C-alpha positions as CSV (number, residue, x, y, z in Angstrom):
1,X,143.5,87.4,73.1
2,X,145.9,85.0,71.4
3,X,148.8,86.8,69.8
4,X,149.3,84.4,67.0
5,X,150.2,87.3,64.8
6,X,153.5,88.1,66.4
7,X,155.0,88.4,62.9
8,X,152.9,91.5,62.4
9,X,153.6,93.0,65.8
10,X,153.8,96.4,64.2
11,X,150.1,96.3,63.8
12,X,149.6,96.1,67.6
13,X,148.9,99.4,69.3
14,X,151.2,98.5,72.1
15,X,154.3,98.8,69.9
16,X,154.0,102.5,69.3
17,X,155.5,103.0,72.7
18,X,159.1,103.9,72.8
19,X,161.4,101.0,73.6
20,X,164.3,103.2,74.7
21,X,164.1,101.9,78.2
22,X,164.2,98.2,78.9
23,X,165.7,95.4,81.0
24,X,168.8,94.0,79.3
25,X,168.3,90.4,80.5
26,X,168.5,87.4,78.2
27,X,166.2,84.4,78.7
28,X,169.1,82.5,80.4
29,X,169.7,85.5,82.7
30,X,166.0,85.7,83.6
31,X,166.1,82.0,84.4
32,X,169.2,82.3,86.5
33,X,167.7,85.4,88.4
34,X,164.5,83.6,89.1
35,X,166.0,80.3,90.2
36,X,168.6,82.1,92.4
37,X,165.9,84.3,94.0
38,X,163.5,81.4,94.7
39,X,166.2,79.1,96.1
40,X,167.6,82.0,98.2
41,X,164.1,82.5,99.7
42,X,164.1,78.9,100.8
43,X,166.9,79.6,103.3
44,X,166.0,83.2,103.9
45,X,162.5,82.4,105.2
46,X,162.7,81.7,109.0
47,X,159.1,82.6,109.8
48,X,155.6,81.1,110.1
49,X,152.8,82.2,107.8
50,X,149.8,79.9,108.0
51,X,149.3,76.4,109.3
52,X,148.4,74.9,105.9
53,X,152.0,75.3,104.8
54,X,152.8,72.3,107.0
55,X,149.6,70.6,108.3
56,X,148.0,70.2,104.8
57,X,151.1,69.2,102.9
58,X,154.4,67.9,104.3
59,X,152.9,66.8,107.7
60,X,150.4,64.5,105.8
61,X,153.1,63.1,103.5
62,X,155.4,62.5,106.5
63,X,152.7,60.6,108.2
64,X,152.1,58.4,105.2
65,X,155.8,57.7,104.6
66,X,157.3,57.4,108.0
67,X,154.3,56.1,109.9
68,X,154.0,59.0,112.4
69,X,152.7,62.5,112.2
70,X,149.3,64.2,112.7
71,X,146.3,64.2,110.5
72,X,144.0,67.2,111.1
73,X,140.2,66.9,111.0
74,X,140.2,67.8,107.3
75,X,141.8,64.5,106.4
76,X,139.5,62.5,108.7
77,X,136.5,64.2,107.1
78,X,138.0,63.6,103.6
79,X,137.6,67.1,102.3
80,X,141.2,67.3,101.0
81,X,142.7,65.6,98.0
82,X,146.0,63.9,98.6
83,X,147.4,65.0,95.2
84,X,149.6,67.8,96.4
85,X,151.0,66.0,99.5
86,X,151.6,63.0,97.3
87,X,154.2,65.0,95.4
88,X,156.1,65.3,98.7
89,X,155.5,61.7,99.5
90,X,157.4,60.8,96.3
91,X,160.3,62.9,97.5
92,X,160.2,61.5,101.1
93,X,160.2,57.9,99.8
94,X,163.1,58.7,97.5
95,X,165.3,60.1,100.3
96,X,164.2,57.3,102.6
97,X,165.2,54.7,100.0
98,X,168.7,56.1,99.8
99,X,168.9,56.5,103.6
100,X,169.4,60.3,103.4
101,X,166.2,61.3,105.2
102,X,168.0,63.6,107.6
103,X,166.1,66.5,109.2
104,X,167.7,68.9,106.8
105,X,166.4,67.1,103.7
106,X,163.0,66.5,105.3
107,X,162.6,70.2,106.1
108,X,164.2,72.0,103.1
109,X,163.6,69.5,100.3
110,X,159.9,70.3,99.8
111,X,160.6,74.0,99.9
112,X,163.2,73.6,97.2
113,X,160.7,71.7,95.1
114,X,158.1,74.5,95.5
115,X,160.7,77.2,94.8
116,X,161.7,75.6,91.5
117,X,158.0,75.3,90.5
118,X,157.6,79.0,91.3
119,X,160.6,79.8,89.2
120,X,158.8,78.1,86.3
121,X,155.8,80.3,87.0
122,X,158.1,83.4,86.8
123,X,159.3,82.5,83.3
124,X,155.7,81.7,82.3
125,X,154.8,85.3,83.2
126,X,157.4,86.6,80.8
127,X,156.4,84.4,77.9
128,X,152.7,84.8,78.5
129,X,153.0,88.6,78.6
130,X,155.1,88.5,75.4
131,X,152.4,86.4,73.6
132,X,149.7,88.6,74.9
133,X,151.2,92.0,74.0
134,X,153.9,91.2,71.4
135,X,156.5,93.3,73.2
136,X,159.7,92.0,74.8
137,X,159.9,95.2,76.9
138,X,156.4,94.8,78.4
139,X,157.1,91.1,79.0
140,X,160.4,91.8,80.7
141,X,158.7,94.4,82.9
142,X,156.0,91.9,83.8
143,X,158.7,89.4,84.8
144,X,160.4,92.2,86.8
145,X,157.2,92.9,88.7
146,X,156.7,89.2,89.3
147,X,160.1,88.6,90.9
148,X,159.9,91.9,92.8
149,X,156.7,91.0,94.6
150,X,157.3,90.9,98.3
151,X,154.4,88.5,98.8
152,X,155.9,86.0,96.3
153,X,159.3,86.2,98.0
154,X,157.5,85.5,101.2
155,X,155.3,82.7,99.9
156,X,157.0,81.4,96.7
157,X,158.9,78.7,98.5
158,X,156.3,77.8,101.0
159,X,154.5,74.4,100.6
160,X,151.1,75.9,100.2
161,X,148.5,74.5,97.9
162,X,147.7,78.1,96.9
163,X,151.3,78.6,95.7
164,X,151.1,75.3,93.7
165,X,147.7,76.4,92.3
166,X,149.3,79.7,91.1
167,X,152.2,77.9,89.5
168,X,150.3,75.2,87.5
169,X,147.6,77.7,86.5
170,X,150.2,80.2,85.2
171,X,152.1,77.5,83.3
172,X,148.8,76.4,81.7
173,X,148.1,79.9,80.6
174,X,151.5,80.1,79.0
175,X,150.9,77.0,76.9
176,X,147.3,78.1,76.1
177,X,148.6,81.2,74.3
178,X,152.0,80.0,73.1
179,X,150.8,78.7,69.7
180,X,148.0,76.8,68.0
181,X,149.7,73.5,68.2
182,X,147.7,70.5,69.5
183,X,150.4,69.6,72.0
184,X,150.4,73.0,73.6
185,X,146.7,73.0,74.0
186,X,146.9,69.6,75.5
187,X,149.6,70.7,77.9
188,X,147.6,73.8,78.8
189,X,144.5,71.7,79.7
190,X,146.7,69.3,81.6
191,X,148.4,71.9,83.7
192,X,145.2,73.9,84.3
193,X,143.5,70.7,85.3
194,X,146.3,69.9,87.8
195,X,145.7,73.4,89.4
196,X,142.0,72.5,89.7
197,X,142.9,69.2,91.4
198,X,145.1,71.0,93.9
199,X,142.6,73.8,94.5
200,X,139.0,73.5,93.2
201,X,138.8,77.3,93.2
202,X,141.1,77.3,90.1
203,X,138.0,76.3,88.1
204,X,137.1,80.0,88.4
205,X,140.1,80.8,86.2
206,X,139.9,77.9,83.8
207,X,136.2,77.7,83.0
208,X,136.2,81.2,81.3
209,X,139.5,80.5,79.6
210,X,138.3,77.2,78.1
211,X,134.9,78.8,77.2
212,X,136.7,81.7,75.4
213,X,139.0,79.3,73.6
214,X,135.9,77.4,72.4
215,X,134.3,80.5,71.1
216,X,137.2,82.5,69.6
217,X,140.0,80.1,68.7
218,X,140.7,78.6,65.3
219,X,140.6,75.1,66.7
220,X,137.6,73.0,65.8
221,X,135.0,72.3,68.4
222,X,135.7,68.6,68.0
223,X,139.4,69.1,68.7
224,X,138.7,71.1,71.8
225,X,136.0,68.7,73.0
226,X,138.2,65.6,72.5
227,X,141.2,67.2,74.4
228,X,138.9,68.4,77.1
229,X,137.2,65.1,77.6
230,X,140.4,63.1,77.5
231,X,142.3,65.4,80.0
232,X,139.4,65.7,82.3
233,X,138.8,62.0,82.4
234,X,142.5,61.2,82.9
235,X,143.0,63.7,85.7
236,X,139.8,62.6,87.4
237,X,141.0,59.0,87.4
238,X,144.4,60.2,88.6
239,X,142.8,62.1,91.5
240,X,140.5,59.3,92.4
241,X,143.5,56.9,92.3
242,X,145.7,59.0,94.5
243,X,142.9,59.7,97.0
244,X,142.0,56.0,97.0
245,X,145.7,55.2,97.8
246,X,145.6,57.5,100.8
247,X,142.0,57.1,102.1
248,X,141.7,53.4,101.2
249,X,138.3,54.0,99.6
250,X,136.9,55.9,96.7
251,X,136.0,59.5,97.8
252,X,135.0,62.7,96.0
253,X,137.1,65.1,98.0
254,X,136.3,68.1,95.9
255,X,132.6,67.6,96.5
256,X,133.2,67.3,100.2
257,X,135.4,70.5,100.0
258,X,132.7,72.5,98.3
259,X,130.0,71.2,100.6
260,X,132.0,72.2,103.6
261,X,133.0,75.7,102.4
262,X,130.0,76.8,100.3
263,X,126.9,74.8,101.2
264,X,127.5,74.5,104.9
265,X,129.8,77.6,105.1
266,X,131.7,75.9,108.0
267,X,135.0,77.6,107.0
268,X,133.8,80.7,108.9
269,X,134.6,78.8,112.0
270,X,138.2,79.9,111.4
271,X,137.3,83.6,111.0
272,X,135.2,85.6,108.6
273,X,135.5,89.0,106.8
274,X,133.0,91.2,105.1
275,X,132.3,90.8,101.4
276,X,134.5,93.8,100.4
277,X,137.6,92.7,102.3
278,X,139.6,91.5,99.3
279,X,139.1,94.8,97.5
280,X,140.1,97.1,100.3
281,X,142.6,95.0,102.2
282,X,143.4,91.6,100.6
283,X,144.5,92.7,97.1
284,X,146.3,95.9,98.2
285,X,148.5,93.9,100.6
286,X,149.1,91.0,98.1
287,X,149.8,93.3,95.2
288,X,151.8,95.7,97.4
289,X,153.7,98.6,95.8
290,X,152.9,97.3,92.3
291,X,149.2,98.0,92.6
292,X,149.6,101.5,91.1
293,X,151.3,100.1,88.0
294,X,148.6,97.3,87.7
295,X,145.9,99.9,87.8
296,X,147.7,102.1,85.2
297,X,148.2,99.1,82.9
298,X,144.5,98.1,83.3
299,X,143.4,101.6,82.4
300,X,145.8,102.2,79.5
301,X,145.6,98.7,77.9
302,X,142.7,99.1,75.4
303,X,143.0,95.5,74.2
304,X,143.7,92.2,75.9
305,X,141.5,93.0,78.9
306,X,140.1,89.5,79.2
307,X,142.5,88.6,82.1
308,X,141.2,91.7,84.0
309,X,137.8,90.1,84.0
310,X,139.4,86.8,85.2
311,X,140.9,88.6,88.2
312,X,137.7,90.3,89.0
313,X,135.7,87.1,88.7
314,X,138.2,85.3,90.9
315,X,138.1,88.0,93.6
316,X,134.3,88.3,93.5
317,X,133.8,84.5,93.8
318,X,136.1,84.3,96.8
319,X,134.3,87.3,98.3
320,X,131.1,85.3,98.7
321,X,133.0,82.8,101.0
322,X,133.0,84.0,104.6
323,X,136.5,82.8,105.4
324,X,139.1,85.0,103.6
325,X,142.9,84.9,103.6
326,X,145.6,86.8,101.8
327,X,147.0,83.6,100.3
328,X,143.8,82.8,98.5
329,X,144.7,85.7,96.1
330,X,148.1,84.2,95.1
331,X,146.9,83.0,91.6
332,X,146.0,86.6,90.7
333,X,149.6,87.9,91.1
334,X,151.1,86.5,87.8
335,X,148.0,87.6,85.9
336,X,148.2,91.1,87.4
337,X,151.9,91.2,86.5
338,X,150.9,91.2,82.8
339,X,149.2,94.6,83.4
340,X,151.9,95.9,85.8
341,X,154.4,95.3,82.9
342,X,152.1,97.2,80.6
343,X,151.7,100.0,83.1
344,X,155.5,100.3,83.7
345,X,156.1,100.3,80.0
346,X,153.6,103.2,79.5
347,X,155.2,105.1,82.4
348,X,158.6,104.7,80.7
349,X,157.3,106.8,77.8
350,X,156.4,109.7,80.1
351,X,159.6,110.1,82.1
352,X,163.3,110.1,81.4
353,X,165.3,106.9,81.3
354,X,167.2,107.9,84.5
355,X,163.9,108.5,86.5
356,X,162.4,105.3,85.2
357,X,165.4,103.2,86.4
358,X,165.3,105.1,89.7
359,X,161.6,104.1,90.0
360,X,162.6,100.4,89.4
361,X,165.3,100.7,92.1
362,X,162.8,102.1,94.6
363,X,160.4,99.3,93.7
364,X,163.1,96.7,94.4
365,X,164.2,98.3,97.7
366,X,160.7,98.8,99.1
367,X,159.7,95.2,98.3
368,X,163.0,93.9,99.7
369,X,162.5,95.6,103.1
370,X,159.0,94.3,103.5
371,X,160.0,90.8,102.4
372,X,163.0,90.8,104.8
373,X,160.7,91.8,107.7
374,X,158.1,89.1,107.0
375,X,160.7,86.4,106.1
376,X,163.1,87.0,109.0
377,X,161.1,88.6,111.9
378,X,157.3,88.4,111.8
379,X,156.1,85.2,113.6
380,X,159.6,83.8,113.8
381,X,159.2,82.1,117.2
382,X,157.0,79.3,115.8
383,X,159.9,78.1,113.6
384,X,162.7,78.8,116.2
385,X,160.9,76.7,118.8
386,X,160.8,73.7,116.5
387,X,164.5,74.1,115.8
388,X,165.2,74.1,119.5
389,X,163.1,71.0,120.1
390,X,164.7,69.2,117.2
391,X,168.1,69.9,118.8
392,X,167.2,68.2,122.1
393,X,169.2,65.0,122.3
394,X,166.7,63.0,124.4
395,X,164.3,60.9,122.3
396,X,161.8,60.7,125.2
397,X,160.8,64.4,125.2
398,X,157.1,65.1,125.7
399,X,156.0,68.4,124.4
400,X,152.7,70.3,125.2
401,X,151.8,73.3,122.9
402,X,149.6,75.7,124.9
403,X,148.9,77.9,121.9
404,X,146.1,78.4,119.4
405,X,145.9,75.2,117.3
406,X,148.4,74.6,114.6
407,X,150.6,77.6,115.6
408,X,153.8,75.7,114.8
409,X,154.9,73.0,112.4
410,X,154.7,69.5,113.8
411,X,156.4,66.2,113.1
412,X,157.6,67.2,109.7
413,X,159.9,69.7,111.4
414,X,161.1,67.3,114.0
415,X,161.4,64.0,112.1
416,X,161.3,62.1,115.5
417,X,158.6,59.9,116.8
418,X,158.1,61.7,120.2
419,X,155.1,62.7,122.2
420,X,153.5,65.9,121.0
421,X,150.2,67.4,122.1
422,X,148.5,70.6,121.1
423,X,145.1,72.3,121.7
424,X,142.8,71.0,119.0
425,X,140.2,73.2,117.3
426,X,138.2,71.1,114.8
427,X,134.9,72.8,113.7
428,X,131.5,71.5,114.7
429,X,127.9,72.5,113.9
430,X,126.7,71.6,117.4
431,X,125.8,74.7,119.5
432,X,127.1,73.2,122.7
433,X,130.5,72.3,121.2
434,X,133.5,73.8,123.0
435,X,136.9,73.4,121.3
436,X,139.8,72.2,123.4
437,X,141.6,75.5,123.1
438,X,138.6,77.4,124.5
439,X,138.3,74.8,127.3
440,X,141.9,75.5,128.3
441,X,141.6,79.3,128.3
442,X,138.4,79.0,130.3
443,X,139.8,76.9,133.1
444,X,143.5,76.4,132.5
445,X,144.5,74.9,135.9
446,X,141.8,72.2,135.9
447,X,142.5,71.4,132.2
448,X,146.2,71.0,132.8
449,X,145.5,68.7,135.8
450,X,143.2,66.6,133.7
451,X,145.8,65.9,131.0
452,X,148.6,65.4,133.6
453,X,150.6,68.3,132.2
454,X,153.2,67.7,134.9
455,X,154.4,64.7,132.9
456,X,155.6,66.8,130.0
457,X,159.2,67.7,129.6
458,X,158.6,70.8,127.5
459,X,155.7,73.3,127.5
460,X,155.5,75.8,124.6
461,X,153.4,78.9,124.9
462,X,153.5,82.6,123.8
463,X,154.9,85.1,126.2
464,X,151.3,86.3,126.7
465,X,148.5,83.7,126.8
466,X,145.3,85.0,125.2
467,X,142.4,85.5,127.5
């Protein structure tokens, strides 16, 4: 796996491929392209994707810093670690300290933070692919596939824990295979551990990586064990400390998370899909137009296939969970880009230079059109309505959202302590339980009278109310 023998790259079978076609970008140019693209996506994105982008990150941090906001049932049940929102709390407290906590900085600052982190992920794909295959061309094409991904343009600047998980995990992979130095191994475990704190599912990636490192690396078992114990202990104390700071008591949020999602399988309350959904719908959508090159690279790559098993394990493990979403597959994109780069490199040896560059142009254009649609059009109303409400001069507005729960951002997109109310939908194991949203749809008139809806200054709803 580890390409420690980059000095003898001529021995690697990958390098028999013709390098007559490549991407003439220096490292600085790659960095500039990545940062520019990710920052551009911050201001390009005008649409709503999933509630967790706001309700499980910036909304929670806003509540803790400014004293108003909304905590969903997950935080009351203590199944979420505060570690990821805590990063945004640091930012919010900083701009509050300097009295620059305007709505613009409240809304866009966290997205800029996530965009820069995703840019680091992009560069890690290039360096990891180079360490893996010993070819600058394959690495550059892997980087190209990464930045072309329509799904990453769409999600790379969103404040989702899945996006952060992807970034820290990919950074950890880079340091794991960068060299045999002790500091790199320590950084690898640290970054991989952070990804596991943010999303416990990242353990599916990092347990096999550490196990393989233990079996095949030149490091001593003692060195690996010492680093692993130290990093695990330090991160565990950090997580417990951050969660104690938020919850005001010691709590094992990851255990609560696993109990809710795996043991009790309560996540299916928010929808379920069949076991095979990721294979036939999830991954094809997430990988997009690159899926053909990923498959080609997976087939033609005779060595370095360990990461293919990582992807497969990650997908299968998530397939056993009833509740499935596209965003759960985000951590597989950088890993799959390794093999997309290999596949594109192999393809470049079969066709002319002109045709290959035309193929790359088609890949860029096709991904761009899809990204523009999802960033500018699809589910745009949820963001536009918050901009409209934030522009209302009266501080006494009272807003009622008659929509499925969490259909818009909340206080973190208003930054004003006004009256907001929405249809709640917390899960329950009780058979007789009826969520507030269902109660409204069942008897809307009586429900509206009960809550005195006439006292609201604004009512937000879709142009068609679901039956």
